[in-house]
C-alpha positions in Angstrom: -68.9 112.1 -4.2 -72.3 110.2 -3.8 -72.7 107.1 -1.8 -73.0 105.5 -5.6 -70.0 106.4 -6.6 -68.1 105.4 -3.2 -69.5 102.2 -3.5 -68.5 101.5 -6.6 -65.1 102.9 -6.8 -65.0 101.0 -3.5 -66.3 97.7 -5.1 -63.4 98.0 -8.0 -60.9 98.6 -5.5 -62.0 95.4 -3.9 -62.0 93.6 -7.2 -58.3 95.2 -8.2 -56.9 94.0 -4.7 -58.8 90.4 -5.8 -57.0 90.5 -8.6 -53.5 91.4 -7.8 -53.2 88.3 -5.1 -54.7 86.3 -7.1 -51.5 87.0 -10.1 -49.5 86.5 -6.9 -50.3 83.4 -5.8 -50.3 82.1 -9.8 -46.3 84.0 -9.7 -45.0 82.1 -6.6 -46.0 78.2 -8.3 -44.0 79.5 -11.1 -40.5 78.9 -11.3 -38.2 81.8 -12.8 -34.8 79.9 -13.3 -33.9 76.6 -15.9 -35.7 73.7 -14.9 -34.5 70.3 -15.4 -33.6 69.4 -18.8 -36.5 66.3 -20.4 -35.5 63.3 -20.1 -34.9 62.2 -23.6 -36.0 58.8 -24.7 -32.9 56.1 -25.3 -32.8 55.6 -28.9 -34.1 52.1 -30.2 -31.3 49.5 -30.7 -30.7 48.5 -33.7 -32.2 45.3 -35.2 -30.8 43.9 -38.5 -33.2 43.2 -40.9 -34.5 40.0 -41.8 -32.4 37.9 -44.8 -35.5 36.4 -45.7 -36.1 32.9 -46.5 -33.4 30.5 -47.7 -35.0 29.5 -51.2 -34.8 32.9 -51.8 -31.4 33.8 -50.6 -29.9 31.0 -52.4 -32.6 30.8 -55.2 -30.8 30.7 -59.1 -29.9 34.1 -59.6 -28.6 36.0 -63.0 -25.5 37.9 -62.4 -23.3 40.0 -64.5 -24.1 38.0 -67.4 -23.2 34.2 -65.3 -26.8 32.4 -64.6 -26.0 30.8 -60.7 -28.3 27.4 -60.4 -29.7 27.3 -57.0 -28.1 25.6 -54.2 -30.0 22.5 -52.1 -30.8 23.7 -49.1 -31.7 20.8 -48.0 -28.5 19.3 -48.7 -26.5 21.5 -46.6 -25.9 21.0 -42.6 -28.5 24.4 -41.3 -25.7 25.6 -39.5 -23.8 26.8 -42.5 -26.6 28.9 -43.9 -26.6 32.6 -44.3 -28.6 33.9 -40.8 -28.3 37.0 -38.2 -27.2 35.7 -34.8 -26.0 37.2 -31.1 -21.9 38.5 -32.2 -19.7 36.0 -30.5 -16.5 38.1 -31.6 -16.8 41.0 -29.1 -15.2 42.8 -32.7 -16.3 46.3 -34.1 -19.0 46.7 -36.2 -17.9 46.2 -39.9 -15.0 43.5 -39.2 -15.1 40.1 -40.6 -14.0 37.5 -38.4 -13.2 33.7 -39.9 -13.9 30.7 -37.3 -11.5 28.6 -38.7 -12.2 26.0 -35.5 -16.2 26.0 -36.2 -16.3 27.0 -40.0 -18.1 30.3 -39.9 -17.4 33.7 -40.8 -18.8 36.6 -39.1 -19.6 40.0 -40.3 -20.0 42.1 -37.2 -23.3 44.5 -36.9 -24.7 47.0 -34.9 -26.3 46.3 -31.9 -24.4 43.0 -30.8 -25.7 41.3 -33.9 -23.6 39.6 -36.5 -24.5 37.7 -40.0 -22.7 34.0 -40.2 -22.0 32.4 -42.8 -21.0 28.6 -43.6 -17.4 28.7 -45.2 -14.7 25.8 -46.3 -11.4 26.0 -45.5 -7.5 24.7 -46.1 -6.9 21.4 -45.5 -4.6 19.9 -42.9 -1.3 21.5 -43.8 -2.6 24.7 -45.6 -4.3 26.2 -42.5 -3.2 30.2 -41.5 -4.4 32.5 -39.3 -3.7 36.3 -38.5 -5.1 39.9 -38.9 -5.6 41.7 -42.4 -7.4 44.1 -44.6 -9.6 43.8 -47.5 -7.2 46.1 -50.0 -9.5 44.5 -53.5 -12.0 43.3 -54.2 -13.3 41.5 -57.5 -16.8 40.6 -59.2 -16.0 37.5 -61.1 -12.1 37.3 -60.5 -9.7 35.7 -63.0 -8.0 33.0 -61.5 -4.1 32.5 -61.9 -2.7 29.9 -59.9 0.5 30.1 -58.1 3.5 28.3 -59.6 3.7 26.0 -56.5 -0.3 24.7 -57.4 0.5 24.6 -61.0 3.8 22.4 -60.4 1.6 19.9 -58.1 -0.7 20.1 -60.4 0.2 20.2 -63.9 -3.0 20.2 -65.6 -3.3 23.5 -64.6 -0.7 24.6 -66.9 -2.9 26.2 -69.2 -4.0 28.6 -66.9 -0.8 30.0 -65.4 0.5 33.6 -65.5 2.2 33.3 -68.4 -0.7 31.9 -70.0 -3.3 34.6 -69.0 -4.8 32.9 -66.2 -8.2 31.6 -66.1 -11.1 34.1 -66.8 -13.9 34.6 -64.1 -17.2 32.2 -65.0 -19.2 29.6 -63.1 -16.3 27.4 -63.1 -13.8 29.4 -61.4 -12.3 28.5 -58.2 -12.8 32.0 -57.4 -16.4 32.1 -58.0 -18.4 35.1 -58.0 -16.6 37.3 -55.9 -13.3 37.7 -54.1 -12.1 40.2 -51.4 -8.3 40.3 -51.9 -6.4 40.2 -48.1 -3.6 42.6 -47.3 -1.1 42.9 -44.7 0.6 46.2 -45.0 1.6 46.8 -48.5 1.3 43.1 -48.8 -0.4 40.5 -50.4 -0.8 37.5 -48.4 -2.2 35.9 -52.1 -4.7 34.3 -49.7 -8.4 35.3 -50.4 -12.5 35.4 -49.3 -14.1 33.8 -52.3 -17.1 31.9 -53.9 -16.8 28.9 -55.1 -19.1 26.4 -57.0 -18.7 23.2 -54.6 -21.5 24.0 -52.2 -20.6 20.8 -50.4 -17.6 22.0 -49.2 -19.1 24.3 -47.3 -18.3 23.2 -43.5 -15.1 21.0 -44.7 -11.8 21.6 -45.5 -10.2 20.9 -48.4 -9.4 23.8 -50.4 -5.7 25.1 -50.6 -6.1 27.6 -47.7 -8.7 30.1 -48.9 -11.6 30.8 -47.3 -14.5 29.9 -49.6 -18.1 30.8 -49.3 -21.1 29.7 -51.3 -21.6 32.2 -54.7 -24.7 33.4 -52.9 -23.4 33.9 -50.1 -20.5 35.9 -51.2 -22.3 37.7 -53.4 -24.2 39.2 -50.4 -20.9 39.4 -48.0 -19.2 41.8 -51.4 -22.2 43.9 -51.7 -21.9 44.3 -47.6 -18.3 44.9 -46.9 -16.8 48.6 -47.8 -13.1 48.7 -48.8 -10.5 48.6 -46.4 -12.6 46.3 -44.1 -10.5 44.4 -41.4 -10.7 40.7 -41.3 -9.8 38.4 -38.4 -9.0 34.5 -38.8 -8.5 32.7 -35.6 -8.9 29.2 -34.9 -11.3 30.4 -31.5 -13.6 33.5 -31.8 -12.7 35.1 -28.7 -9.4 33.8 -27.8 -6.0 36.4 -29.1 -5.2 36.3 -32.7 -2.7 34.7 -33.3 0.6 35.3 -35.9 0.9 33.6 -39.2 2.6 30.2 -38.7 6.0 29.4 -39.5 5.6 26.9 -41.9 4.5 28.4 -45.7 0.9 27.4 -46.9 0.1 27.1 -50.3 -2.3 30.3 -51.4 -5.0 29.6 -54.6 -3.8 32.6 -56.6 -0.7 34.3 -57.9 -1.3 37.8 -56.8 -3.1 40.9 -58.0 -3.1 41.7 -61.2 -0.9 43.9 -61.6 -1.7 47.7 -62.6 -4.5 47.1 -60.4 -5.8 50.0 -57.8 -5.3 49.1 -54.9 -6.5 50.8 -51.7 -4.3 52.2 -49.5 -1.4 51.2 -46.9 -3.1 49.4 -43.7 -0.5 48.2 -41.3 -2.4 46.5 -38.1 -5.8 46.8 -37.1 -6.1 49.7 -35.1 -8.4 52.4 -34.7 -7.2 54.4 -38.3 -8.6 51.7 -40.5 -12.4 51.8 -38.7 
């Protein structure tokens, strides 16, 4: 072997040795076992989409062939206009909570938020409280006053059950929408409903039901799925009281015969969420 060949071979050997050492050094910095899981960022907090301005929310609108007039929002205490607020109820999203003390209805949403509506409530002697579930919903419902109401107000005889009730319309006391409240299989005869009497919102004037501005009940109706739980309580956050022993006079005579209800629900439990 020539000296030149020996020098080349020796140089090649040294280069290979150096390359192997470098590879070993790289290998020493590489873990072969599973590393720690990458930290996932938390999901973004849910934020309720804005509702828009009052002139738009309460403007004139055409609905199912009826022309609803605009609501004079400047004549209503703005506390009772629709708005997004921090949820004070502690209930699950999808629950409707009526605060009879402050005349508010809350629709609980995700992210610790609620949509709050102003409501009108039953006058003294007609209040009620408890829990229920929406078992039926109706657009521009027919109104059939109960016999007790007809006996107190004979002028309502023309709308009694035997006379077919009052068709839906702008002057109908149930307004543009009605949500029918049941306890178990029993119709409570109480409703969350619209009203053309916007000036009654925030007051106690009606015979036992929870009334909203027509534009608000339309909005609530579209947001509320069937079988939504409803809690009516004197103070948000306080234990829910049972129905009072005194017999409140309802506004309605009952769900029309033959209506398709949504199935039995005994009480507000996990099974109805």
